[in-house]
N, C-alpha and C positions, 0 to 999 in steps of 0.2 A: 500495502500499498504505500510505503515512503516512498520510494523509486517511482512509483506512476504521478506522485503528488510534486516530486520535482521535476516529472520531467513535463509536469503542465504546468509549475512556474516557467522553465525554460522557455514552452512554448510563448508564454501570454508577455513574457519580458521582450523575447526574438519581433513580437506581433508588433506589441511597444515601440521598438525601435524603428521598426517599418516605418511605420505610420509618421514617430518625428522623423524620420529622413524624409519623405513623401512630402511634409508638411512643409522641411526648411525651402524645402526647390521650389512651390507652390509660392511660399513670398506671404504666410498671411491668412493663405485661405482655409475654410473647413474642408474638415478629411476627418471622414468617419463621423465619430462623437465629440471628437477633438479643434478647438482652433487656437492657431498657433498663430499669437504676432510674432513678425520682425520689421523692426521698421519705425516709425514714430505715428505720425498722426493718419491713419489712412481714408476718417471720415467726411473726407469731399470737404471738408468746413474749412476756414481758411483761422488757424489760432488766435491773429492778431487782430479779429473779424470778435463783434459783442456777441454772444449767446445769442441766439435766436430769441422769441419774444415765442410764449404757450398760446397754442389754437385753443382754440375751442370744438369738441363735438359739437355739432347740435342734435337735438335733442331729435329721434324717428324711430321707426314703425319697423320692427325687424322683421324676417319671414314666416314668424309662427304667429304677425299680428299683435305682439305685446309693444307697447311703447318704453323704450328704451330713452331716460332721459339724458338732459348733453351734460354735457363732462367739460372741465379745463386737462389740457396738458399740461398740465404746471410743476415737473416734475422736471429738473432739469436736462437729464440725459435726453426722455423724451416729450419732444417741446411741442411735435407735429399731429395730426391727425389724419391716422390712415388707416386699411382695409376695404372697404367696400360699402358698397349701400348700405346693405345689410347688415353687417358686421363691421363696426370701427372698434381701433383700438390707438393708443400711443407708442410712438414711433418715433426710431432716433437719424431715422434719414430723408432729407427733406425730397427725395427722388421718390421716396414711397406714399410721399404725401397725396391725400383725398382732396380733388377738387368738388366739396360739397353740393356746390351749384350746379352741379348737373344731375344729382339726384333728386328724386321723384317722391319718395316715400316720406313724405311728410302731413301728408291727411290719412286719416282714418283710410284701409281698404273700406274698398264696398262688400266684401265677404265676411268681414269680423264684425261688424254692426246685429246686434243682436234682433231680432222680430220674427216673424212666420219665418219659417221654414216651407225651402222652397214645392209646390203643390208636386207629387208624385203623376206621375205621365198613366192616366187608367188604362191597364191594359185590357182590352174588351172578352182577350182568351179565356181570362182566370173566375169561374165561376164557383163561389163557397160552397155553395147549396150543394157543387154536384163532385165538390171535392172528397176521396173516400180515405184518405191520411189516415186520421181519428182513429173509424171503421175499421180498418187491418187493426193496426196496434188494438183495441179493445179485444176484438177476435183472439189474437196471438195471447192476451194477455188470459184472456176466459179461458181459454186450449191450458194453456200452462196450470192453471187453479185449479183444472181439472184432475188433470193428468194426481196432481199432488194429492190431490184429496184420495184420488183411489189407491193412488200409494201408502197412503197413511193406513187406511181402512182396510186393504188389502194385508196388511201387517199386523195388523191387528189381529185380523179373522184366523190368519195363519199360528200369532201367538195363541189364541186361544186354541186353537184346535190341534197343537201339536202339546198342548199344559197334559198329564196324566191327569187321568178320567177317575175324581172322589169319591171315592162311596160314603153315603148317606148312613153315618151312624148315628141311630138313635142314642139317647142317655134313655139307660135304665135301670 
């Protein structure tokens, strides 16, 4: 067992070394589950510029028809409103920024409004008086019940027939 654990540990260390080597070659890109940074500021923002002002993600109706209230992206590292019209979040880089003016989900969708459900079309081929489904169920249940009763009475009759006969003793 100890040899197996050493072999497994050696494999993991070798795999980690290969990942680190590839990450250094790619210069800061994401490799597997690791992110290796080489170099300085790669955010695309000039460090001499002032940090961007936080944006507000406007409130909207999501894909389930629920109202998601507006929120400010006030965390310093995530000042931009990103995502899609139906799912918004704060992000770090301006290239992922959502143009909220093109979104149209600020008004309540018509399908969300409560009210009378839409009318079902009347199926003229279905006549409830001619539906025999319940009748079939009742017949099957009745047959099963009769069979159970016949079985019970047969068992009782056979037990009584196989009992030894008792002689009538008179007390004298």
